[in-house]
N, C-alpha and C positions, 0 to 999 in steps of 0.2 A: 503493498499500500503504499511507504513512503518514497520508493522507487518510483511509483506511477506518479505521487504528487509534484517529485523532483522534476521529472519530465514534462508536467503538465504545465509549472511554474519556470520552467527552463532554468532552474537555479541548482546548484551543487554545493557541498561541502559546508562551510560556515556562514554562507548566506542563507542556507536553508536552515539549519541549526537556528541563527537568528530569527528568522521567520515565526518559525514554530513557538519559541521562546516570547514573542512578539505577541501571537495568539492567546498562548498560554497566560501571559502577565496581563495583556488587555481584558481576557474573560473573567480574571480573578479581580482585576480592579473594576469592573463593572458590576459583578457581583456584591462587591463589596460597599461600592457608592449606591447601588440599587436597596441594599439592607438598611444602609444608613439615612439615606432620603425617607424612606417608609418608615423607619422609627421617628423620625421628626413629625410625621402626622399623626402618630398617637393610635394608629388604627389595631384592632386586635387581628392575631394571626387566623384568619379564617378564608373563604372562596375568594371574598372580594380582595384582601390583601393580597394571595397569588396571584390573582388577575393583573392586578396593576403593578406587581414585581414584574412579572412577564412583559408587561407593556414596555415599564420603565428600563428593564434592561435591553429590550429590543433596540429602543432608543439610543440608549448609552454607549451600546457596543459600538458602534462606529468611532465615536469621540474617543474612548478610551483606547482603542486598538490604534487610531491614529496619534494620539498623545505618546505612548507608549514607543510607536514606531519610531517619533523623532529620537529617541534615546538610543534605539539599536541601530539605526543607521538604514530602516528600511521604509521610512517615509514614502519614497517613490514607488515600492510595491505596492503598499497599503492603499496609497491613494488610488490608483489605477484599479487594485481588486474593488474597493467599496464602490467606486464611478460603474465598473462592472457588474456589480449586485443591484445598484440602484437603476442601472438600465435595463435591467433584465424586468424588475418590476415594472417599470414605465412602459416599455414595450408590450408587456402582457395587457397592461389597462388600455394602453392604444388599441391593441389588437380586438380585446372586446367592444371598446366604443365602434371601431369600425364595422364589427359584425354585426352589431345591434340596428335594428331598422328605427329611422327616425320618426 
């Protein structure tokens, strides 16, 4: 699986390791920030808390990964990666709008 990712992203060695470290640290930071933000709201941990947590970390993840990527030197990779993810969402949205009759 790791070899497949290396060939897909066209990276090797230390750069690949730095990308994986960035994903790990960015995800951890995102989860930690999400919990801290929700603790400030004073909500109890019930179903609404978990739904808000999922929405919050979905919104925070790109920001956290970009922030960490600055320190690991992988900012350009993640900038391109996140643009690609967002373009997939926006292209699906445009395809749906074009497919629906007015």
